[in-house]
C-alpha positions in Angstrom: -19.3 -42.1 41.3 -15.9 -43.6 41.1 -13.2 -41.6 42.8 -10.0 -41.2 40.7 -6.8 -42.6 42.2 -3.9 -40.5 43.4 -1.9 -42.0 40.5 -4.5 -40.9 38.0 -4.6 -37.4 39.5 -0.8 -37.1 39.4 -0.6 -38.4 35.9 -3.2 -35.9 34.7 -1.4 -33.1 36.6 1.9 -34.1 34.8 0.2 -33.9 31.4 -1.2 -30.5 32.2 2.2 -29.3 33.4 3.8 -30.4 30.2 1.1 -28.8 28.2 1.4 -25.5 30.0 5.2 -25.6 29.7 4.9 -26.0 25.9 2.5 -23.0 25.8 4.8 -20.9 27.9 7.9 -21.5 25.7 8.7 -18.2 24.1 11.3 -19.3 21.6 10.3 -22.0 19.1 12.8 -23.4 16.6 11.1 -22.4 13.3 14.2 -23.4 11.3 14.8 -27.2 11.8 17.9 -28.5 10.2 16.0 -30.7 7.8 16.1 -29.2 4.3 12.8 -27.9 3.1 13.7 -29.1 -0.4 16.7 -30.0 -2.6 17.0 -28.2 -5.9 19.1 -28.6 -9.0 20.6 -25.5 -10.5 22.6 -25.5 -13.8 26.0 -23.8 -13.6 27.4 -21.6 -16.3 29.3 -23.4 -19.1 32.8 -22.1 -18.5 34.8 -24.3 -21.0 32.6 -23.5 -24.0 32.3 -27.2 -25.0 28.8 -28.5 -25.9 27.3 -31.0 -23.5 29.7 -30.1 -20.6 27.2 -28.0 -18.6 26.5 -29.6 -15.3 24.0 -29.1 -12.5 24.6 -28.8 -8.7 22.3 -29.9 -5.9 21.5 -27.4 -3.2 19.7 -27.9 0.1 17.2 -25.2 0.8 15.9 -24.2 4.2 12.9 -21.9 3.8 10.5 -20.8 6.5 7.9 -18.0 6.8 8.5 -15.3 9.4 5.7 -13.1 10.9 6.9 -10.4 13.2 4.2 -10.6 15.9 4.2 -14.3 16.5 1.7 -15.2 13.7 -0.5 -12.2 14.3 -0.7 -8.9 12.4 -1.7 -5.4 13.7 -3.0 -2.9 11.2 -2.0 0.0 13.4 1.6 -1.0 13.1 1.3 -1.4 9.3 -0.8 1.7 8.6 0.9 4.2 10.9 4.3 3.6 9.1 2.9 3.3 5.5 4.7 6.4 4.2 8.0 5.9 6.1 11.0 5.5 3.8 13.5 5.5 6.7 13.8 3.5 9.9 13.0 5.3 13.2 16.6 6.2 13.7 16.8 7.9 10.2 18.6 5.0 8.4 17.2 3.7 5.1 14.1 1.5 5.5 15.4 -1.0 2.9 18.7 -2.5 4.2 21.2 -5.2 3.3 23.6 -6.7 5.8 25.0 -10.1 6.6 21.8 -11.6 8.1 19.0 -9.3 7.0 17.8 -8.1 3.6 14.8 -5.9 2.8 12.3 -3.9 4.8 13.6 -3.1 8.3 10.0 -2.3 9.3 8.5 -5.3 7.7 6.0 -7.6 9.4 6.1 -10.5 6.9 9.3 -12.2 5.6 11.1 -15.5 5.4 14.3 -17.1 6.6 16.4 -18.6 3.8 19.5 -20.8 3.9 21.0 -22.4 0.8 23.7 -25.0 1.1 25.5 -27.2 -1.3 24.3 -30.8 -0.9 26.8 -33.2 0.7 29.3 -34.4 -1.8 29.0 -31.3 -4.1 32.2 -29.3 -4.7 30.4 -25.9 -4.9 32.4 -23.2 -3.1 30.7 -20.7 -0.8 31.7 -17.9 -3.2 29.1 -19.0 -5.8 25.8 -17.2 -4.8 22.4 -18.2 -6.1 19.8 -15.6 -7.4 16.3 -16.2 -6.2 13.1 -14.3 -5.8 10.8 -14.2 -2.7 7.1 -13.4 -3.1 4.5 -13.0 -0.4 0.7 -12.7 -1.1 -2.5 -12.9 0.9 -6.1 -13.5 0.1 -7.4 -10.1 1.2 -5.0 -7.6 2.9 -1.6 -8.4 1.2 -1.2 -7.9 -2.5 1.6 -9.7 -4.4 4.9 -8.4 -3.1 8.4 -9.6 -4.0 12.1 -9.0 -3.7 15.0 -10.4 -5.7 18.0 -11.6 -3.7 21.4 -12.9 -4.5 21.9 -15.5 -1.8 25.4 -16.5 -0.6 25.8 -20.1 0.3 25.8 -21.4 3.8 24.4 -18.2 5.4 21.0 -18.0 6.9 19.3 -14.6 6.1 16.0 -13.0 7.0 14.4 -11.5 4.0 11.5 -9.1 4.2 10.0 -7.7 1.0 8.3 -4.2 1.1 4.8 -5.5 1.3 2.0 -3.9 -0.7 -1.1 -3.7 1.6 -4.7 -2.9 1.0 -4.6 0.0 3.5 -8.2 0.9 3.1 -9.3 -2.6 4.1 -6.9 -2.6 7.1 -8.1 0.7 8.4 -11.7 -0.5 8.2 -11.1 -3.7 10.0 -13.3 -3.5 13.1 -12.9 -7.1 14.3 -10.2 -9.7 13.9 -10.1 -11.7 10.6 -7.9 -14.6 9.5 -6.2 -14.7 6.1 -4.1 -17.2 4.2 -0.7 -15.7 3.5 1.5 -17.4 0.9 5.3 -17.4 1.0 6.9 -18.5 -2.3 10.5 -19.1 -3.5 11.4 -18.8 -7.1 14.5 -19.6 -9.1 14.1 -17.8 -12.4 10.5 -18.5 -13.4 10.4 -21.8 -11.6 8.4 -22.0 -8.4 10.6 -24.0 -6.0 8.5 -23.7 -2.8 5.1 -22.5 -1.8 4.2 -22.3 1.9 1.0 -21.0 3.5 0.4 -19.6 7.0 -2.9 -18.6 8.5 -2.4 -15.1 10.0 -4.8 -13.4 12.4 -5.2 -9.7 11.5 -6.4 -7.7 14.5 -8.8 -4.8 14.6 -7.3 -1.4 13.8 -8.3 -0.5 17.4 -5.8 -3.1 18.9 -2.3 -2.0 19.6 0.6 -4.2 20.8 2.8 -2.0 23.1 5.2 -4.5 24.7 6.3 -7.5 22.7 8.8 -10.3 23.4 11.6 -10.1 20.9 11.1 -13.0 18.5 14.8 -13.6 18.0 16.0 -14.1 21.5 12.6 -14.9 23.1 13.5 -13.0 26.2 14.1 -9.3 25.8 11.1 -6.8 25.4 10.6 -4.6 22.3 8.9 -1.3 23.2 6.0 -0.3 20.9 4.4 2.3 23.2 5.1 4.9 20.5 2.3 3.3 18.5 -0.2 5.0 20.7 0.7 8.2 18.9 -1.0 6.7 15.8 -4.4 7.0 17.6 -3.9 10.8 18.1 -5.8 12.0 15.0 -5.7 15.8 14.6 -7.2 15.4 11.1 -10.5 13.9 12.3 -13.4 16.1 11.1 -15.1 15.5 14.4 -12.7 17.9 16.1 -14.2 20.9 14.2 -17.5 20.1 15.8 -15.9 19.8 19.2 -14.3 23.2 18.9 -17.5 24.8 17.6 -19.4 23.4 20.6 -16.7 24.7 23.0 -17.3 28.2 21.6 -21.0 27.9 22.0 -20.7 26.7 25.6 -18.5 29.7 26.3 -17.1 28.6 29.6 -14.1 31.0 29.3 -16.4 34.0 28.9 -18.7 32.8 31.7 -15.9 32.6 34.3 -15.1 36.2 33.6 -12.2 36.5 31.1 -14.0 38.6 28.5 -15.7 37.8 25.3 -12.6 37.7 23.0 -11.8 34.1 23.6 -10.4 32.0 20.6 -8.5 28.9 19.9 -5.1 30.5 19.2 -2.6 27.9 20.4 0.4 29.8 21.9 -0.2 33.0 20.0 -1.9 35.0 22.8 0.5 36.0 25.6 0.1 38.2 28.7 2.2 41.3 29.5 5.1 39.1 30.6 5.1 37.1 27.4 3.5 34.0 29.1 0.9 32.0 27.1 0.2 29.6 29.9 -3.0 31.2 31.1 -4.4 31.5 27.5 -3.5 27.8 26.9 -5.2 26.7 30.1 -8.4 28.5 29.0 -8.4 26.7 25.7 -7.9 23.3 27.4 -10.7 24.2 29.8 -13.0 25.0 26.9 -12.4 21.6 25.4 -12.9 20.0 28.8 -16.3 21.7 29.0 -17.5 19.9 25.8 -16.6 16.5 27.2 -18.3 17.3 30.5 -21.3 18.5 28.6 -21.5 15.1 26.8 -21.1 13.3 30.1 -18.4 11.0 28.8 -18.0 8.3 31.4 -15.0 6.2 32.3 -15.4 2.7 30.7 -12.6 0.3 31.4 -12.9 -1.8 28.2 -9.4 -2.9 27.4 -9.7 -6.6 26.6 -8.4 -7.7 23.2 -8.8 -10.9 21.4 -5.2 -12.0 21.5 -4.3 -14.8 23.8 -0.6 -14.6 23.0 1.5 -14.3 26.2 4.4 -12.9 24.2 2.8 -9.4 24.1 0.8 -6.8 25.9 -2.0 -5.3 23.9 -4.6 -2.6 24.4 -8.0 -1.7 22.8 -8.2 1.9 21.8 -11.5 3.5 20.6 -11.5 6.0 17.8 -12.4 9.6 18.5 -15.9 9.0 17.0 -16.5 5.9 19.2 -15.4 7.7 22.4 -17.3 10.9 21.7 -20.4 9.3 20.0 -20.8 6.7 22.7 -20.0 9.0 25.6 -17.6 6.5 27.1 -13.8 6.2 27.2 -11.1 4.4 29.1 -7.9 6.2 30.2 -6.2 5.7 26.8 -9.3 6.6 24.8 -9.8 9.9 26.8 -6.1 10.7 26.5 -5.8 10.3 22.7 -9.1 12.1 22.3 -7.9 15.1 24.2 -4.5 15.0 22.6 -6.0 15.0 19.2 -8.0 18.2 19.8 -5.0 19.9 21.5 -2.8 19.1 18.5 -5.4 20.4 16.1 -5.4 23.9 17.8 -1.6 24.0 17.9 -1.0 23.0 21.5 1.8 20.4 22.1 0.4 17.2 23.6 2.0 14.4 25.5 0.7 10.9 26.4 1.9 9.9 29.8 2.0 6.1 30.3 2.4 4.6 33.8 1.7 1.0 35.0 -1.9 0.2 34.1 -2.8 3.8 33.3 -2.5 6.7 30.9 -3.2 10.4 31.1 -2.5 13.5 29.0 0.0 16.3 29.3 0.5 19.5 27.4 3.1 22.3 27.1 1.7 25.6 28.4 4.3 27.8 27.0 8.1 27.9 26.2 9.0 27.6 29.9 10.4 24.0 30.1 8.7 23.6 33.5 5.3 24.9 32.5 3.5 21.7 31.7 -0.1 20.7 32.5 -1.1 17.2 33.3 -4.8 16.2 33.0 -6.4 13.2 34.5 -8.9 12.5 31.7 -10.7 9.7 33.5 -12.3 12.4 35.8 -14.3 13.7 32.9 -17.2 11.6 34.0 -17.1 12.5 37.7 -19.2 15.6 37.2 -22.7 15.8 35.7 -23.0 19.5 34.8 -26.6 19.1 33.7 -27.6 18.9 37.3 -26.4 22.4 38.0 -27.8 25.8 37.2 -27.4 27.1 33.7 -25.3 30.3 33.6 -27.8 32.0 31.3 -30.8 31.3 33.4 -32.2 33.8 35.9 -30.8 32.0 38.9 -27.6 31.4 37.1 -27.2 35.1 36.6 -28.0 35.8 40.2 -25.4 33.2 41.4 -22.7 34.7 39.1 -23.5 38.2 40.2 -23.6 37.5 43.9 -20.9 34.8 43.8 -23.1 32.6 46.0 -23.8 29.1 44.7 -22.5 27.1 41.8 -23.4 27.2 38.1 -22.4 25.0 35.2 -19.4 27.1 34.4 -18.0 27.1 38.0 -18.6 23.4 38.3 -16.7 22.9 35.0 -13.8 25.0 36.2 -13.6 23.2 39.6 -13.6 19.8 37.9 -10.9 21.0 35.5 -8.7 22.2 38.3 -9.2 18.9 40.2 -8.2 16.9 37.0 -5.1 19.1 36.6 -4.1 18.5 40.2 -4.7 14.8 40.0 -2.7 14.6 36.8 0.2 16.5 38.2 0.3 14.4 41.4 0.3 11.2 39.3 3.1 12.4 37.1 5.4 13.4 40.0 4.5 10.2 41.9 5.5 8.2 38.8 8.7 10.2 38.4 9.6 9.4 42.1 8.8 5.7 41.5 11.3 5.6 38.7 14.0 7.8 40.3 13.9 6.0 43.7 13.5 2.5 42.4 15.7 0.2 44.5 16.2 2.7 47.3 14.5 1.5 50.5 15.9 4.0 53.0 13.5 6.9 53.5 16.3 9.4 54.3 18.3 8.4 51.2 15.1 8.6 49.1 14.5 12.2 50.3 18.2 13.1 49.5 18.0 11.7 46.0 14.7 13.5 45.4 15.9 16.9 46.7 19.1 16.6 44.7 17.1 15.9 41.5 14.8 18.9 42.1 17.8 21.2 42.8 19.6 20.1 39.6 16.5 20.1 37.4 17.2 22.3 34.4 14.3 21.5 32.0 11.7 19.0 31.2 14.3 17.1 29.2 15.6 16.0 32.6 12.3 14.2 33.2 12.6 12.6 29.8 16.0 11.2 30.8 14.5 9.5 33.8 11.4 8.2 31.9 13.4 7.2 28.8 14.4 3.7 30.1 12.9 1.3 27.6 10.9 -1.9 28.2 9.2 -0.8 31.5 5.7 0.4 32.0 6.5 4.1 32.0 6.6 6.3 28.9 6.3 9.9 27.8 5.0 9.8 24.3 5.6 13.1 22.6 3.2 13.3 19.7 5.2 16.0 17.8 8.3 13.9 18.1 6.7 10.8 16.6 5.0 12.9 13.8 8.5 14.2 12.9 9.7 10.6 12.5 6.7 9.8 10.3 4.2 8.0 12.6 0.9 9.1 11.0 -2.6 8.9 12.4 -4.8 5.9 11.6 -8.3 6.6 10.4 -11.5 4.6 10.2 -15.0 5.6 9.1 
C-alpha cells in the first residue's frame, strides 16, 4: 500500500478545515447585492396627455426567509395557532420600518425595491406588491399586500394558513416544497422554491441561535408547555386507576379520598397534605405500570444552530411504559393540571423534573424527580388486600405495595427538592469561588426570601440552561397543548 505524503495529508486536512469552517458559520448572507430581477412599472399619467405615460425600471431583491434555518417545527406552529397577540400582549400583526406581518411567523421573505441606476424616481414613490407563500402539503396559499417604500429592505411575514391536522399527526420528519411568490397586480414577478424539512410534532427546539445576528440565543423553553396536555382523554383512565389502587386509603387516611385540587383543607386552612395525597395517588399509577426511565432524546436535526429535544406524547409514555425526564415531567404535569393542581416544569442543564404548588403559601412547593418512577417494582411486594398484606399493615412489620409506593414517593420528593435548591445555588453563586463568600451570599438570600417569586427572579435569566416553566402562565398567554392520535 502506498503511504500518503505529509504534503497530501496536510492538503487534505486543510480542505477538511475549510469545509468544517463553512459548516460552522452561523450567519449566511441570504441577501446578496445582486438584484433578483429588474421590473418595469408604469407610473400614473399626471399631465393628462395621451401617450405620455412612462414606465420606470426597478431593481428587486427578493429572498425567502425560514425562521428555524430552513427547518419547521409543528409544535411551534400548532401551539400558537389561536394567538392574536405577541407574547408580550402586543398585536400579532405588526408594521414597522423593517418588519411587516406576522410577528410569530415562521415563513416570510426579505424584499428590497430600488430604482434602477439612472432613473429619477424619488424614494417617496412606494410600490404596491403582494407576497404569497404556499406549500405542497402543510401550507395552504397565504398572502399579504404590502405598499413597499423604495430603498428599504423589509422582512415580510404573511399570516400562514396551515393544515394543522396534518402537522399534529406528523410522526416523522417530512420534506415539502414551499413556494415564495411576488406579484405586482396580477403579474407574477418572481417565484422561488425552498425545500423545507418539517419535523415530527414530538420534536421541540428550545435554544436557537438568532438568525439575524447569528450569535445571540433565542429562548424557546416555553414550548415545553405545549406538551402538557390536560385535555388528553387518557388522564381520566389514570385518575380512575388511581382511585382503584387506593393508596391514600391504604396508608391510613380514611376512605373519603378524592381528586379535589386545593379545595380540601385542614383545620389550619392548609391544603398541602391533601394535595400531596393526590400527587401520591397519581404516582402509584405510574409505579403500577412500571414506567421505566428511557433516555431517548435524539432528534433528526443536524443543525448546530439549535438545541432540540424529542418529547413523547402522554399515550406513548404511558402505553409503552417508558419515559425520559421530559416525558415523565410533562406526563405528570398534565394530570396535575387536569385535577386543578398548579404544575411547574423545572429545567436544569441536561435534565427536567416537575414541581407543583401545594397551597397558597408561596414557600409550599413540591418538587418531584419523575425519573425515579421506574426505580421500584411494586409487583414484587405483598398486595395490601392479601392475607399477609393485612397482617403486615395490622402489625406494622414488613412492607406492602402501598408502603413501598409511599417510600418511593417521599424519596422522589426529596431528590426533586435537593436538585432544585442545588440548581438555585448554582445560579446564585455563579462566578463566586470563595467558599466563605458563597455561604454569605446563600445565607443572605435565604434571610431575605419573601416568596417563590424571588426564586423566579434568579431563574429568569434567559438563554441559559435553567428555567421554571409555569404552565398556567403560558396558558394565560395562549400557548395551547398539541394533540396527536
